[in-house]
NUMAR-695328 format. One record per residue (C-alpha): x, y, z. Coordinates in steps of 0.2 Angstrom, whole numbers, padded with zeros to 4 digits, always signed. Layout:
BEGIN
XYZ;...
// end
This chain:
BEGIN
+0000+0000+0000;+0014+0012+0004;+0022+0008-0012;+0006+0012-0022;+0004+0028-0013;+0022+0033-0016;+0020+0029-0035;+0004+0039-0035;+0013+0054-0027;+0027+0053-0039;+0016+0053-0054;+0005+0068-0047;+0020+0079-0043;+0025+0083-0061;+0006+0086-0065;+0005+0098-0050;+0021+0107-0054;+0015+0108-0073;-0002+0115-0067;+0007+0128-0056;+0019+0133-0069;+0006+0134-0083;-0005+0146-0073;+0008+0157-0065;+0022+0159-0078;+0018+0172-0091;+0024+0171-0109;+0032+0185-0119;+0018+0185-0132;+0002+0194-0134;-0014+0187-0142;-0023+0196-0156;-0041+0191-0161;-0057+0198-0167;-0063+0213-0157;-0079+0223-0156;-0087+0231-0172;-0096+0247-0171;-0109+0253-0184;-0104+0271-0188;-0121+0275-0193;-0129+0269-0176;-0127+0272-0158;-0115+0268-0144;-0120+0270-0126;-0136+0279-0131;-0127+0292-0142;-0123+0292-0161;-0106+0285-0165;-0105+0300-0178;-0115+0314-0172;-0118+0330-0183;-0126+0345-0175;-0131+0362-0183;-0137+0355-0200;-0150+0344-0207;-0144+0325-0207;-0150+0313-0220;-0159+0298-0211;-0148+0282-0212;-0153+0264-0207;-0139+0254-0215;-0123+0247-0208;-0105+0254-0211;-0096+0245-0197;-0078+0249-0191;-0069+0234-0185;-0056+0232-0171;-0043+0219-0165;-0044+0213-0147;-0027+0212-0138;-0024+0201-0123;-0008+0203-0113;+0000+0195-0098;-0004+0177-0104;+0001+0162-0094;+0007+0146-0103;-0010+0138-0104;-0019+0154-0110;-0007+0156-0124;-0008+0138-0129;-0027+0139-0129;-0028+0155-0140;-0015+0147-0152;-0026+0132-0154;-0042+0141-0156;-0039+0146-0174;-0047+0163-0171;-0032+0171-0162;-0014+0173-0166;+0001+0175-0155;+0014+0189-0158;+0029+0194-0148;+0024+0206-0135;+0036+0219-0140;+0027+0221-0157;+0012+0228-0147;+0021+0235-0132;+0038+0241-0137;+0051+0238-0123;+0056+0257-0123;+0038+0262-0119;+0026+0259-0105;+0009+0251-0108;+0001+0268-0103;+0012+0277-0116;+0007+0265-0129;-0011+0267-0125;-0009+0286-0125;-0001+0285-0142;-0015+0274-0149;-0028+0287-0142;-0019+0301-0151;-0019+0291-0167;-0038+0289-0165;-0041+0307-0162;-0030+0311-0178;-0040+0299-0188;-0056+0307-0183;-0050+0324-0188;-0044+0317-0205;-0060+0308-0208;-0070+0324-0206;-0059+0334-0217;-0059+0320-0231;-0078+0319-0230;-0079+0338-0232;-0067+0338-0247;-0077+0324-0255;-0093+0334-0253;-0086+0350-0259;-0088+0359-0242;-0076+0373-0237;-0060+0369-0227;-0047+0382-0222;-0029+0381-0221;-0021+0388-0205;-0004+0389-0197;-0004+0374-0186;+0014+0377-0178;+0029+0388-0181;+0047+0381-0178;+0055+0392-0165;+0071+0392-0175;+0064+0392-0192;+0063+0406-0205;+0045+0410-0201;+0048+0412-0183;+0042+0429-0176;+0033+0433-0193;+0019+0420-0194;+0008+0415-0179;-0001+0399-0175;-0020+0400-0179;-0018+0412-0194;-0026+0407-0210;-0015+0405-0224;-0021+0414-0240;-0007+0413-0252;+0011+0408-0253;+0023+0416-0266;+0008+0424-0275;-0002+0408-0277;-0018+0404-0267;-0016+0389-0256;-0030+0377-0250;-0021+0361-0245;-0006+0356-0235;+0002+0349-0251;+0000+0365-0260;+0010+0374-0247;+0024+0361-0247;+0025+0360-0266;+0026+0379-0267;+0040+0381-0254;+0050+0366-0259;+0050+0372-0277;+0060+0387-0272;+0078+0389-0267;+0085+0392-0249;+0089+0411-0247;+0074+0416-0259;+0062+0428-0251;+0043+0424-0254;+0028+0433-0248;+0015+0424-0237;-0002+0432-0235;-0011+0427-0219;-0028+0432-0211;-0034+0433-0193;-0050+0440-0186;-0054+0449-0203;-0037+0457-0204;-0025+0452-0219;-0007+0455-0219;+0008+0450-0230;+0025+0445-0223;+0041+0442-0233;+0050+0427-0227;+0068+0422-0232;+0068+0403-0235;+0080+0391-0226;+0086+0374-0231;+0076+0359-0228;+0084+0347-0215;+0082+0332-0227;+0086+0342-0244;+0098+0356-0243;+0093+0362-0261;+0074+0364-0257;+0066+0379-0248;+0061+0378-0230;+0048+0389-0221;+0047+0381-0204;+0028+0381-0203;+0017+0366-0201;+0000+0370-0210;-0016+0362-0204;-0033+0360-0212;-0048+0365-0202;-0067+0363-0206;-0075+0380-0211;-0093+0374-0210;-0108+0380-0199;-0110+0363-0191;-0100+0351-0179;-0095+0333-0181;-0092+0323-0165;-0086+0305-0164;-0092+0296-0149;-0082+0281-0146;-0072+0278-0130;-0059+0265-0126;-0054+0263-0145;-0037+0267-0151;-0027+0268-0167;-0030+0276-0184;-0039+0262-0193;-0057+0268-0191;-0053+0283-0202;-0061+0276-0218;-0077+0271-0210;-0079+0287-0200;-0077+0297-0216;-0090+0286-0225;-0102+0289-0211;-0100+0308-0212;-0103+0308-0231;-0118+0296-0229;-0126+0307-0216;-0123+0323-0226;-0129+0317-0243;-0145+0309-0249;-0147+0290-0251;-0138+0276-0242;-0120+0271-0246;-0123+0253-0240;-0138+0251-0252;-0146+0241-0238;-0131+0228-0236;-0121+0225-0221;-0105+0234-0225;-0089+0234-0214;-0072+0239-0217;-0056+0246-0211;-0042+0258-0216;-0032+0274-0211;-0037+0290-0220;-0028+0307-0223;-0037+0323-0225;-0035+0321-0244;-0045+0305-0243;-0031+0293-0247;-0033+0276-0238;-0019+0267-0230;-0015+0249-0223;-0019+0243-0206;-0014+0228-0195;-0024+0213-0189;-0034+0211-0205;-0038+0193-0203;-0046+0196-0186;-0056+0211-0192;-0063+0200-0206;-0068+0187-0194;-0076+0200-0182;-0086+0208-0197;-0092+0191-0204;-0098+0186-0187;-0107+0202-0184;-0117+0199-0201;-0106+0209-0214;-0107+0203-0232;-0096+0216-0239;-0079+0222-0232;-0069+0237-0238;-0050+0232-0238;-0036+0244-0240;-0027+0239-0256;-0011+0236-0247;-0019+0223-0236;-0027+0214-0250;-0015+0199-0251;-0017+0195-0233;-0036+0198-0233;-0038+0186-0248;-0029+0172-0239;-0040+0174-0224;-0057+0179-0230;-0072+0170-0221;-0085+0162-0232;-0099+0173-0237;-0089+0189-0236;-0085+0200-0252;-0069+0209-0252;-0069+0227-0260;-0052+0234-0263;-0050+0253-0259;-0037+0266-0261;-0047+0282-0257;-0063+0288-0250;-0069+0293-0268;-0065+0275-0274;-0074+0267-0259;-0089+0277-0263;-0088+0274-0281;-0087+0255-0277;-0102+0255-0266;-0112+0265-0279;-0107+0252-0292;-0113+0237-0280;-0129+0246-0277;-0132+0246-0296;-0128+0228-0297;-0111+0231-0306;-0094+0224-0301;-0082+0233-0290;-0063+0231-0288;-0059+0216-0277;-0045+0208-0268;
// end
């Protein structure tokens, strides 16, 4: 009997040790998986996800869902194995999500800043698409740059070197086309007062032969209504495309979704260019499980998306806000759209 007990104990000890180690020891990996989806045309916590005040809004009942990736950290061995075996999650080195030179809080703050920037870019891209006014202002002035002491933050940029400017790229192109040492006139306006300043250009830090003004221009809406994005606890820039589509949909007649359940992802800049994102396989799963039948994919994510597309989900390739809207219009007419 004593021998049997000793044998049983000897067999159980490794099991107990393994159980303790498996539940206590964490692994240097994070799990990525399908996260929540949000209908940008609907409500979240009782308020519109995209809220427009001060103008008439076209009624919308469709789905334009943004998608997210869920991140799980501080995994023990058993949890990591379980997520890996599920087929719905993926493991990545933790440093890819939380770089070792940043705290978790710093990463979250950076993600929130990216999210807020995506909201601003989404609104501007939508206004450009709709032909609504946007103004160009001095966002910041480099303290040691050529324009320091001459131009001020918040002033509206009217013209640069004699040419009217209405976009960030127009300012950069106009300045870069001139040589260091050249003097150009900058016309600015603030509170109804217009003035002209002559600025001697410096050299760009990355190109000694191109002119440098030392000003960061910023676009701002110039419309009599406000757009508010009401989503908390979401970070990163990948909601930009779907936010922009929601603004366009609410400010124009008809429904972009054509009654279909459309989801998607993609960064966006103020000119409407759509950029790639991470975690596309998990966003596809989340969208299909939520009921989506069409998914808008940034063109640079197409290869990965096409290798991971769930059954019943149509992939539509997009490079820009205009292109995404054209594709949705084509699908509504029963025509084909660019696909991955």
